[in-house]
N, C-alpha and C positions, 0 to 999 in steps of 0.2 A: 409663825406658830398658830395664830388665830385661824388662818385659812386651813391649816392642817387639822386642827381640832374640828372644824366644820366638816371637812371632807370625810374624816374617819369617825365621826360621831356614830356610835353603835346603833342608835335609833334611826339614823339616816340610811343605814344599809337597806332597810325595808323599802325606802323610797327608790333606791337604785333598782331593786328587784321589780318594783311596781312599774317603773318606766320601761324597763326591758320587756317585761311581760305584756304590758299594754301595747307596745310597739309590735311585739310578736303576734299578739291576737289580731290586731288590725291588719298587719302584713299578711297573715295567713288568710284572713277574711278576703282581702283584696285578690289573693291568688286563687283561693279555693271556693269562695262563695260568690257566685255571680250575682245573686240577689243583693248581697251587701254592697258590692261594687256599684250595681245599678242604683241602689237606694242613695248612696253617697252622691253619685253623679246627678240624679234627679233632684236631690235637695239643693245642691250647690249650683248646678247648671241645667235647670229644667228647659226642655225644648218647648216651643210655642204650642205645639199640638198635644202636649201631655197634660192630662187632667190631674194626675197624682191622687185621685180620690178612689177609695175602695168601692167596688161595684155594689156591695151590700151595705147600705147606710141605715137600714132598719132591721137590726138583728133579732128583734123579738116579735113574736106573733101576738094574737089577742091575749089579754090577761087570762091567767089560769089560777084563780084563787084556790087556796088549800087551807085545811084546818090546822091551826096552831093553838088550840084551846089551852093546852098545857103551859103556854107561855104568857097567858093573860096576867097583866100586872107585874110581870117580871122585867127587870132592868137588863136589856140585851145590849151587849157591846159588839163592836166590829173593830178588829185589829188587822191591818194589812202591812206586809213588808214592802220594801222597795223592790224594784225589778223592771224598770223601764216600761215599755208598752205592754208587757205581759199582764200588768196590773189593770188593763182594761177589763179584766175579769171582775174588778170591783163593781163596775156598772151592772154586770149580770147579777152579782150578789145582792145589790140594792134592789134590783127588779124582783128578786125572790122575796126580800123583806116586804116590798110593796104588795105582792100577791098574797102574802101571809098576813097582811094587816098589821105588820110590826114596824114601829118607828124606833130606830136605835136610840138607846139612852145616851151613848157617847161613842165617838169614833177616833181611832188613832191611825194615821197614815204616815207614809214615809217615802220620800223621793218620788218615784213614778206613780205610786198610788195616790199621791196628793193631787195629781193632775185630774183625777176622776173623783176622789173622795170629797174634796172641798166643794165643788159644784153640787154634788148630791146632797151634802149637808146643808147647803144653802136653800134647799127645798125644791130644786129643779128635778122633775121626774126622770127616772132612769132612761126612758125612751128618748127624751129631749137631750139629755147629756150625751147619749150614744150618737144621736144624729149630729150634734155639734162637733164632737171630737172626730167623728168619721168624715165630717165635711171640711176639716181643716187641711190645708196644704202645707208641706214642709216649709214653703216660703213664708207662711204665717208665723212660724216660730223659730226658724233658723236664720239668724241675722249675723253672719260672719262678716266682719268689716276688714277686708284685706288691707286697706290703707292704714288702718289703726295698727294692725299686726306689723306691717312694714315699718311704720314709725317707731314702734316699740323696739324693733331690732336696732334702729339707729340710735335710740336712747339707752342702749344696753339693757333693755327689758324694764326700765324704770316706769312704774305706773301701770304695767300690763298685768291683768289678773285673770284673763280667760279669753278663749277664742270668740265666744258669743256674748253679746251684751244682755240679751234677754228682754230688751224693751219691746221688741216685736211680739214676743210671747204674751207679755202683759196686755198689750193693745188688743190682741186677738181675744183674750179671755174677758177683757172689759166689755166686749160686745154681749157676752153672756151674763156677766155678773155686775156690770156697772160699777158703782163706787161702794158696794156693800163692804162693811167691815166685819172682822171676825166676831165682834160682839153681836152682830145681827144675824148670824147663822141660825137656822131653824134647829139644827142638831149640833151640839158641841163637837168640834173637830180639831184635832191637834196634829202637828208634825214636828219632828226634831230638826233643829238648825244648829249649825256649828259656827262658833265665833272665831274669826281669824286672829284677832289681836290677843285674845286671852285663852285660846285653845280650850273652849268649854262648850258643852251642849245645853241648849234650852229647848223647851217645848212651847211652840207658839200656838195660841188658840184663844178662845173667848175670855178666859180668866187671866191669861198672862200677857196677851197683846191685843186687848179689845179694840184699840183704835186702828189697828193695821188693816189696810184694804185686803180683801181676800185675794185679789190678783197678785199683789205683792207677796203674800204668804205663799202662794203656789210657786211663784218665781224663785223665792228663797229656798223652798223645799227641794227644788230640782237643780239648784245651782251647783252641779258637780265641779269640784275644783279642777282647774285647767281648761275645762270645756266652757263653763259659764263664768263671767266676771262676778265676783262676790257682790251681794246685794246690800246696799246701805240701809240700815234700820237702827233708829235711836243712836245715831252717831258711830255705830260699829259696822263692820263688814261681816256678812253671814253667808254661809254656804249650806249645801245639802247635809243635814245631820245624819243621813244614812251611812256616811263614811265611818261613823262610830256606832250608832244604834239603828240597825236596819230593821228591827222588829220592835217598835216602841209600845210597851204596855203601861208605862208609868202614867200617861194621861188618863186612861180609863180606870185605872186602879187607885191612883192617888189624887190627881187633880180634880176629877169629877166624882170621886167618892165611891168607886167600885161598881161592879155589875154582878148580876146573878148568873148569867150565862153569856158565852161569847162565841162568835164565829171568827176564826183566825184564818188569814189567807197567806200562804207562802208562795211567793212568785219569784224567788231569787236563788234559793239554795236547794240541794237535793231533799227528797222527802224527809220530814221530821228533823230538818236542820242537821242532817248527817254531813260529814265532810267528804270531799272528793277522795277516792281511793288512789293513793300514790304508791301502792305496793309494787316493788320491783324498780323503784326509781334509780337505784345505784347501777342497774344494768343497762340503762338507757343512755343514748348519746345526749350530751348536755345534761348530765344528771342533776347538777345544781339547780338548773332552771326548771326542771320538772318539779322539784320539791319547793321551789320558790313560791309557787302559787299557794302552797299550804301556809307558808310564812305570811304571805300578804293578807290572807283572810282569817288567820287564827284567832285574833282578838275579837273581830266582828262576829264570827260565827259562834264563838263561845258565849258572848253576851246574848246573842239571839237564843241560844239553848237555855241560858239562865232565865231570860225573860219568859220564855214559853213555860218553863218549869214553875215559875212564880205564878203565871196566869192559871196554870192547871191546879196549883195549890189553893188559890183563892176563889176560883169559880169553876163552873163546868164549861169545858171547851170542846169545840169540834174544829179541827184543823182541816182545811181543804187546800188542794194543790191543783188548781184548774189547768195550769200550763206546764207541760213536761219541762224538767230542768234542762234537758238537752236544747230546748228552744232558746233559752236565755243565757246559756253558758258561753263564756268567751265572747266572740264577736257578735253572737246573737243578741247580747244586751244592747249594742249600738244599733244593730239592724232594726230591732223592734221599736226603737225610738223614731227612726226615720221612715220605716216602711210599715204602713198601717193595714196592709191587706189581710193580715191574720187577726186583727182586732175583733171583728164581728164574731169569729169563732171563739176567741178568748171570752167574750162577753156571754155567749151562750153556755160555754162550759162553766163559767162562774155562777150563772143562774142555776143550772142543773145541780151542781154540787152543793150550793147553798141551800136549795130546797131540801136535799137529802139531810144536810146537817141540821137544819132547823126542825125537820120532822123528828130526827133522833133526839134533839134536846127537848122538844115538846113531849115526846113519848116518855122520856125519862122523868120529866116533871110530873106528868099525869100519874105515873106509877108511884112516885114519891108522895104525892098529896094525900091519898087515902091512908097511907101508913102514918103520916104526921097527924092526921085527924084522929086516928085510933089512939096514938100516944097521948094527945091532948085530952081526949075523953077519959082514958084510963087514969091520967093524973088527977082529973077533976073528981 
């Protein structure tokens, strides 16, 4: 009876859909997407003559300063969704901040955007972060231990938490960040993490986990269940909080006291956090599995919409979507983690769109300031 209860648990049904859909996405990628197949092979079995490095490791030209007078003295926030390598666009967004003379008041990142957001918040210039991440090889962060996986099978899965340990990832980032802790960040930066034991989400950053090394924070932020072994922090096991909150606004609004304006980056869902269109699913072969993807993402995308609505209520927001949804949809999510050849273009797109967003926010504030001044003078 206990086994039957477990198998037929209504909330476990979504997990069955997830497993089938993930297998289908990866299988389709292996069959239809030669780039994905090659990326997997180059990551796990690189040939001696392969460099695995993008040809373009300096995506930005000379600085192009631009006027953001309307944002002087304003608390500017940056919120980025998850989305694997597509969030390399965060580096471009930060470059735009630098060129406009803006230092963000606070930053919230998630999953893939943590890979880029935390080093930037540590005070490392965008050009240097770009060169570092584009100079990494898959072997620097993919540490599949086949012996450990085989041993787990012999132990009936006991003690097994994920395909990759993530220790190699931390070692690579330690070359850039050393032993810096979250309390030492130049700009407050937070990411959601999910606790395995208690099934809850917390936001790690300078106020909540000041003693945590930044490299461990990045590791925990990207520890997608089943792919990465959960990360041990304060006696508990933690994974990527993006499985719950893929667009975290709580850190910039609540933990760090709010912002006046914000740039938001969506690198995971369709524009505006719209859902996939599944119209006609009943007429398709395998109808149930076509609609299963809607079930899988329903709670996560609804929370993202609510968070965006809250951010819009409490501050002025410009949402940018530097990478087309089609690039990260399905198997694209995994490919962009392993294959960095598109990252330079993602960075340039993030820079371009953020410059437009910041100009728009500054112009709106310049138009608002004279009206406020007239109201104050009339009141006096």
